N, C-alpha and C positions, 0 to 999 in steps of 0.2 A: 504493500500500500504506500502511496506517496505521502510525503510530509505535508500536512495540511491543518488548517483550522477552519471552523465554520463561524462566520461573522454574521450576526443577526442585527439588522438595521432597524432602529426604532426611535420614536420620539413622542412626547405627549402633546405637542403643539400642532397636531393635525388640524387643518382648517375644515375639512369635510366631516370629521368625526372627532371632536376635541377629546383628549384623554384616551384615545383609541387603544393604546397598548394595554391599559389596565381596565378597559371596559369589560363588563361581565358577559361571558358567553357560556351558556349552559352551566352556570355555577362556578366558573373559573375565569380569572382574567385572561383576556385574549392572548397576551404574551406567554402565559403558561402553556397553552395549547401548542404554540410554535416551539417553545424550548423543549417540551417533552418529546416532540417528534424529532427534532434535530439531535437530541441526546440518544435516540435510538440508533443513530448512525455513529456518533462519536460520544465518548464520555464527556461529562461537564468540563473537564480540564482542557478540552479542545474547542470549546464553544466560548465566544466572546460576544457580549451585547455591545453594539456600537451605537452610542447615543450622543446627545449634544451636551455642551457645557452650560446650556440655559437652565435657570433655576427651576423651570417647570419639569425638568427631568430628574430632579432630586428624588422624588418619590418613586420613580421607575428604578433608579439605581438601588435604592434601599430595598425595594421589593425583590429584585432579581438576586441580589447578594444574599438577602435574608432567607428567601424561600428556596433558592436553587443552588446557592454556592457557586454561581457562575461569575466569571470575571466581567467587569464592566469597564469600557473605555469611553471617555467623554472628550469630545472635540468640537470643532467649528459647527455652529448650527446651520448656516447657509451653505458653506463650502463642504459638501458631503464627500467629495473626492479627496480633499485634504484630510478630512476626518479619518477616512480609511487609511490613507498613507501614514498618518501619525499613529494610528492604532497598530499598523503592521510593524512599525519601528519598535513598539513595546511588546508585541506578540509575534515574533518572527516565525515564518514558515515558508516553504517553497511554493505552496499553492494556498489560495483561500476560496472558500465557498461563500457566495453572497446570497443571503436569504432575507427577504423583507418580513417585518413583523406583522404585516397585514395578511399573512398566509397561514391561518391556523390549521389547515388541512394539507400542508405540504407533505408529500409522500416520502418517507424516509428511504424507501427502496429506490426511488428515482434519484435521490441525492447520491446514494451508494453506487448506483449504476453509472452515474456520470463521473464520479471519482474514478471508477475503474476504467472509464473510457479515455482518460487522459493519455496522450501519446508524447513521446520525447520532443517532437517538434512543435507541439501545440502551445499557443499562448492563451487560448480561451476555449472552454467547452461550454456550450450554451444551448438551452432549448427555447431561446427567445429570438434567435436570428430569424427563424420562420415560426411565427406564433401559431402553433397548432395545439398546444396544451391549454387547458382552461386557465383563465386568470386565477392566480393563487397557487399555481404549480410551476412558477418560474425558478429556475436554478442556473446559476453561473459559477463556473470554476475557473479562476483566473491565476495565471502565473505571476507570483509576487514580483519577481525581478523586472518583468516588463512593465507592470503597473507602477512600480516605484521609480522607474526611469523617466516617467512623464512629469512635467512641471505643471502644477495646478495654475500657476500664473499665466500660462500660455493657453489655457482652456477657456472657452466662452462660458457664459452663465448656465447654459443647458448642460454642458459637459461637467461642470462643477456640481450640479445638482443630481444628474443622472450618471452614476459612477462609471458605468461601462459605455456610455454614449460615444465617447471618442473612438473606441474600438470598432463599433458598428458603422461609424461614419467613414472609417478608413480601412475597409476590409483588405485592401491591397497591401497594407503594411503588416498585417497580423495573420497568423495561422489560427483560424476560428473553426473548431469542429462543431458542427450543428447536430442537435438531437431533436427529432420530430416524432410525431405520432404515426408516421408512415401512412397517412391518409385516413386514419381513424377519426371519426367525428364525435364530439361530445355535446352536440346540439345546443351550443351557446351556454353551456354550464359555466357558472361563475362561482369560484371558490375563494375569492378574495373578500376581505372585509374593509371597505373603504368609506362606506356611507351607512347611515342608519338603516336604509333598506337592505344593504348587504348583511348587516348584523341580524336583522329579522329573518332573512333567508337562511343564514347559517344556522340559527337556532332551529328552524323548521327542518333542515336537512339532518341535523343531529338526532332529532326526535323521530323523523319519519323515513329518512333515506340514508341511514349510516353506511350502506353499501357503496354510496357514491363518493365516500370520503377517502378511499384508499385504492390502490391497485393501478396507479398510472404508469408505474415502471414497466408493467407488462406490455404497454403499447409503444414503448420507446424504441426508436430506430436510430442508431448512431451512424453518422456519415463516415465514409471511408477516409 
């Protein structure tokens, strides 16, 4: 297995669903669902919550450390790219997996599959190059050396906010291995929690359709 860490990106100051990371979902904070799933892939020692140094995230840091014993890194609120770079200086690894905290149903088997798919010449393994997985099943595995070689000062505002945006804008510069569903359709299924409507839908799925919340790795096709 490669040398890696899983970095979970979260903040409390979401505009569409304020306090989202600690919002209750089926009796547990949203972030707890995410962390429990990524910890199925890697033990807590390999997971880091990457949040901001804004005071609104104090409560998130306290919760994650107190309830999960997972390391928390705090950095720039607006420059998320720099936040990741600073985190990786404190928690070095050859590769890092980027997971967003609005994905309570992220499939641990899909993360594990994409970690196994990493090749020697790859810079990024991603299932969002061609978006065929449902929202909430996004996984990116990034080579740290290549990521750290970029200067956030040279990126535009979009690339500073969207951590991997620079790579997708310049596919000629990077070896990006794509993972898709191979044509399988999920009928517009939405597994992300970004709005109050998403939260209500997630509650309903947990109660009535729990079979929809796992099994996405079985559909994964890794590009040669």
